[in-house]
N, C-alpha and C positions, 0 to 999 in steps of 0.2 A: 166375392169377386172385383177385381179390379180393371178399368179399364181407362187405359189412355186414349186420346183423341186427338184428331189433329188435321186440319181442313187447309184445303189449296183454293185457290180461286184459279180460273179457265176463266178465257172469253163465252163460252159455252156454261157458267156456273161456276160452282161448288164441288168440290169432289171430294168425301168427308172420309177417313178411317178410323177404326178404333180395331184397340188389338188388346186382347182380355187375357188377365193374368192372376195364379190364385194366390203366388206365393211374395213379396216385395223382393223375393233373391230370385225367381225365376230366368230363368234363360229364354223361352222360347214362349211364342202367344200357347193359349190352351184354346184360340177361337180368333179368329179375324171378321171385322164385320166391315162395309161398305157402302155407300149413300151417295145420290146424286140429289142437286139441288139447283135449279135451270134458274127461278125466280128469286135471285140475288139484291140484298140492297149494296145501294153504292158504298165504297167506305167514304164515313162519317168523322174526321177529327175528332178524338177525344169520344168517341159512343165509337167504338168497333166492337163491342157486344153486341148493337144491331146487328150487323150483319154476320156475324159469327157466332149466334146463339142459334139464330135459328136452324142454323146447320147440323150444330152437335143436337137438336133437340130433335131432330128430324132422323138421323143414325140412332136416338134413339128408342123413340117412337116405332121407327120401321121395324126392328130386329127386337122392339117389344126387351129393350135391356134396363134390368136395375140393377145398375153395382153398387156394392156398399161404396168402391170411392172411383174418384175421376180424377185424371191427370188433365190439361191443358197444357197448349204451350200458348203461356203468357201469364196476366196476372189474377190474382182472385181478390185484389187487394191497387190502387195505384198509389198508397204510402206504405204500405207493408201491415196496416189492421184495420182503416175505416172506410174512406174513398172507395168505391165501389167497382170493381176491376170484371172484364167477363165473367171470370172465376165466381164472384159476390152474385152476381143477374144467372147465374147457372142454378148455385146452390141455392136460393132464391124461387126459381122455377121448376126446383124438384122439390118445394115446401121444405129445404131442409133436411132431408132424410140421407144424403145421398154426401158422403167429404168431397170435396173439391178442394185439388190442390195444385198450385202455378207455375210452371216450373217457364222462368224466361231467361231469351240467351242472352239478351242486352239489359242494362241498368236503365230505368227510371225514374228520370230526375228526384224525385219526393219517395222513392223507395230506400227505404233505410237499410244500414252495412247488416243489420241482424238478419237480413234475409239472404243473405252470399251465403254458399255454400264449397265448397273445392272439390273437384270428384277428379280422381286418377292425378298423373302427372301435371295438368294443368294450372297454369298460371290466369288462368280467366275463371272466374265467379260463375255460377246459373244462380239465379234467381229465385227463391222460395217464397210463395204465398199462400196459407190455405184457408179455409172457411167449413167447419164441422170439424175442426180435427186441432190442437195444440202445435202454433209455428213447427215446437223445436222437436215435435213425433212427425211433422209435414216432411221436414229436413232430415229425418235420419232414415224414412222410406224413400226420401226419393237418394240419400248417400247408401244405404245395402243393395240400390237396384244394380243389377248384375251387369258388368261392363266396367275395362280397364280405362275408359276414357272420362274427357268432362261430363258427354249425352250420355246416357243409360239405353244398354243396348235396344232394350223395345222402345223407345223413345224417338228411336236413331229408325224403329225399324214403321212402327206408325208415321212418319214424318217422310220416308221412300217408299209406304205403299198409296196415301195420298195423292205424294207426286205422279205418281204412274200411270196409266193411262187405263189399268184393270179398273179404274174404282166405274 
């Protein structure tokens, strides 16, 4: 199982959503999971993982999820291959047993151009970084995901769910 996860922060805490799917080509999720966390750390520049990692782990633990791959909204590595970001800390928290692919919409200054992919007819790239899987394979997975636009449909869906009041 693959699991796309996203987190939205509100004054009442965090809403976490997960969209499960079997194949990278799937157009619809096989399951949807949501959780809430009221005790959320403040944002700390340069240490975003301290805020987001507990939210992701909450969703995984609360629903007893053990996906093969997790796709996060953000970076695994802040320089493309060495400096740890949220995804690398998640990968380590899961004892390296789960592949983590980061898909970011905005460029981070030290992320190299080799992390860029272009989907659909968009001239704006997505930035892919990964742990537990070769970067080229991770990029192929994200490129193959269903949807005609820059963001794969399932990644748009998980974003929409976490932002909704249903969580």
